[in-house]
N, C-alpha and C positions, 0 to 999 in steps of 0.2 A: 539405608531409605535410598532408592534409587534420585538422579537429579530434578527433575517434575516432581515428585513428591517434595522436597527438600526446597523447594522455591527456586534453584538459582535460577533454570534454564528448561524449558520442554523445548529445544532445539540446537543445539550447541554442535559446529563445525570448526576443524582446527587444521589449515591449508591445504583445505577439499580440492583437488585436482582431479579432472579426467581428460586426458588425452588419445584423442585419434590419429595414429602414426605421428607427422610432423606436426599434427592439426593441437594448439590445447583449447579448447572448448570452456574449460572450467581450470583459472590459473589461480588454485592457494586463499583458496575462499574460507575465511573465517568467521562467521555468522553468528550472533545469538538471540534466540526470541524469548522473551518470558512467558508467563503463563497470563493466559487475560488479555493477551496483547493483540491488536490487530496488527501485521508487521506489512507493509507495502515494500515487496522485491520489485524494483524498476530498472528495466536497462533497454538501449536499441536492440531492436529485432537482429537477432544474431548472439548477444551478447553472454549468454548461458544461464539466462533465466530458466528453464524446462529443464537442462540437465542439469541445473543443481537440483532442482524441486523430486529432476525423476533418482537423481542418486538417494535423496531424502527418504522417498520410501521402500526405495532399496531394489526399483525397475532396470537398472546400471550399477555396476561396481565401479567406486573411484579407481583412478590410476594410481593415486597415492592420498594422505592425508588420512581426517576419521571424520568421523559425524554421531552424535546420539542425537537420539528423538525418542523423547520420553523416556530415558533415562538408557536405551536399549539402543542394541545397532540396526543401521536401516535392515528393515527385511525381516527381521523377529518378528516371531504371529505374534505375541504377545503385543508390540504394539501395534502392529496392523489393526490389530481389532478397536483399538483407542482412534485412529485415524483414516478422517473421509476424504475422499481425492479424486478434485475436476483437473487432468493432467490433457490439455491437447485438445480439447474436445470430447464430449462425451462418445458411448458408441454404445448401441441400445440395436432390438431386433427392430427393422422396419416394417415388420407384417403383424408387431402385435402392438395392442395401445399401450399410452404412456402409465397405465395403471398399474396392464401384467409385466409390461418390464419390469418397473421398479418391484412389484410383485416376486417377479424370478430373482432379481437380487438379493429381497428379501431373505430369500428364503436358504440364498448361498453363504448371507453372513450370519444365518440363526436368528432373525427378524420376523416379527412378525404382518402377518397381513396391514394390521392398523397402526406399526410402526410406517408399512409404506403410506399408507391413506394418510398419516400425520405428517410426513416429509414433503407427501403430493400437496396436501393444503398448506402447508408453511413456503411454499416457493410461488404459490397462489395459480395453481394447476388443477385442484380439484375440478374445476366444472368442464375441463377438457381432458380429464385422465380416459374417458372414452374413445379421444381418438389416437388412429392409428399414429406411430412415430412419423410415419414416413410424408405425414399428412402437417407434420408440425413446421413452423416458421424457423429458424436458426434463434430466435431468441427465446421461444420455446426449449427447443430441444437442450438450450444452455440452462435453461431453468430447472429441468426434469435433468441433467447432469449433477447441478449443486444437489437438487431431494435427494439424488441418489447414495451422494458425500454426506450427507445428512444421516443418511439409516446406523440404526444401532448407538441414536448419542454420543458420538463421537469426540474426543476432547482436544482434538486437534485438529482442524481441518486445513486443507495445503487446495488453493485455489487459482488454475492459472485460467489469467481473464475470464473471468464470470459474467463481466458486464457486457462480453461477444454477440453481437448482433441485438443487445435492447433497446430499443424506444428510450426516451428521455424519462419515460413513466417508470419501463419497466426498470431501470438502474437508479431509479432514487427507492423501487421497494427495495431491489436488492442491496442497496444501503441500509437501507433499513434494516433489513433480514439481518445482513451482517454482522451491523452495533448489534443487534438485538442478541446472534449468540454469543459477541464478546460478554454484554452485559450480562449475560445468562453462566459466563464462568469458561468459556467458549477459547481456545485459542486459533487465530484463525493465519494463516500465510499466507497473500494475495501478491499475484503478478498480476501486475493492471498497468496500459497503454495509457490511461485514463488520469492524466496527473491531479485535475483537478479533484476526480472522485477521490483517490489515495488522500489529499489532504486531507480531505475535508474529514474521512475517516479511519485514516490509520494511527493508528500510537507513537509508532519508530519506524524508519523505513532506511532499507538497505539499496546503495545504488551501485550496481552491475554493468560493465564495457568491457568488450573485449576480455571475458573471462575473469576480469579482476575484481575485486569491490574497492570500487574508490570511497565510500564512506558509508559509516552504519550510526543513523541519529534520530533524534525525535525530531518530527514535522518543527517545530518550534523551532528547536538549535539549525536545524538547516536553512533556515529564510531567515535566522537573526533578528534583532531587534528592528522595530521598526523607526524609520526617520521622520521627519519632516521636512515636506517643503514647501516655499514662501515666494512670490513676486511680490513685491513693494514700489513705490519709487516713491520719489527718489531714492537706489538702493544707496547711495553713499550714506545716505544718513538712517537708514534702516538696518545695514549692515553692522555696524559698531553698537548700537540699540541690542540689538539679539546676540550678539557676542558677549556686553557685558551682562546678563542674567543667564547665562549656561549654567554657571558656575561650572566652567574647567572641562564642559563637552566642545565636540568641536563644531563651526561652521565653517561652511564650506563656499565659496561667491563661483557661483558657475555662470555661463553664459546665458540660461535660463531663467534661474531664480539665486536662491539663498536655498541651502539643504544645510539641516539639521540634526546633527549624531542626539537625539530624542523623540521619545514616542507622544502617544494624543496628552500625554500627564503634563506635556509643558506645554501643549499647546496656547491656551491662554495665556497663560505666562509670557511667551513669546510674541502673539496677536498685541497687545497692549505696550510692552516694549514699541514694535513697530508704530501704532497707532500712539505711542505719550516722542517718539523721534521729531513726528512729524510727516513724517513717511503715506504715504494712503497705500493700505495691506490689500494687493489687489486678487490675490490666492492666497491661502491655508489647507492643505491635506496631509492627509498622514498614504506615506510612499512606503510599501512592502514589498518587497520580492516575495511572487507566487512561487511555489516546488518547482514548477515547470522552470523558470527563470533558473535556477539554482540545480536543476537537474541535465539544462543544454548546457551552460557553463561547465558543467561536470564533466560531462560526457563530450563536449569540444576541446577541453583541453585534453582532454586521455588521449583523443582521436588527432590529435597533434603532436604528441611526444612522439 
């Protein structure tokens, strides 16, 4: 039984490294992607995301380290038949229509014209399938690239910036498509600069900077526990009252108000304590770090080190 079938990992790398002369593009990356996950691979431009993805599908060979994809070595024909890939933008024949391009690829992958039609419909291009590719907008070209990746109903999808060029409505449709694929049992590795999109759809995230994987965790683990922030006057009455109801949790008095190491479950109790102290409660809100906050914190620390 291979790794993917045993449920251990669909993708696993160990000390994966790629050097070009003295330049280390990917530096000892160890990542793990579980079956059925949507895995967000995040990093600044030039961080090593695309190089890593290219190694996973055997387009380039690592300098050192190893990777297993669907239980096999990268580039193994048996694994490639089960992988759909969109890396560094789609490449199609400009003089053929979107439908004709997909049918060419379908024949190459051993799929039927019906498979091509199904993929075209799934990405919302069935009505524009007879238009020539060169007339497509950037967003339409990107959707056709995802349609090509869907040919053959792959177990694993590796998508490099799939929402590039899409308008807000198109991004929402792509988000729905990707979550639907995961719900159907597909595994998706997704690189993106749109952190709000990643925060909304990804189960697990890896953050890479300067070739090094800085962290790998679920979105909720990265964002941490929500805190409460409140403003009250006079604060001299409110602060001791808040601390008294926290049961060991931390309350910090700042220049702007009171920050409490507690989530929404304690909001009502904190509000009652403030009012009971005789102070006026001016503001009470949940303060959560976004994935964008965490991303910039991690990458700025890395770049400064």
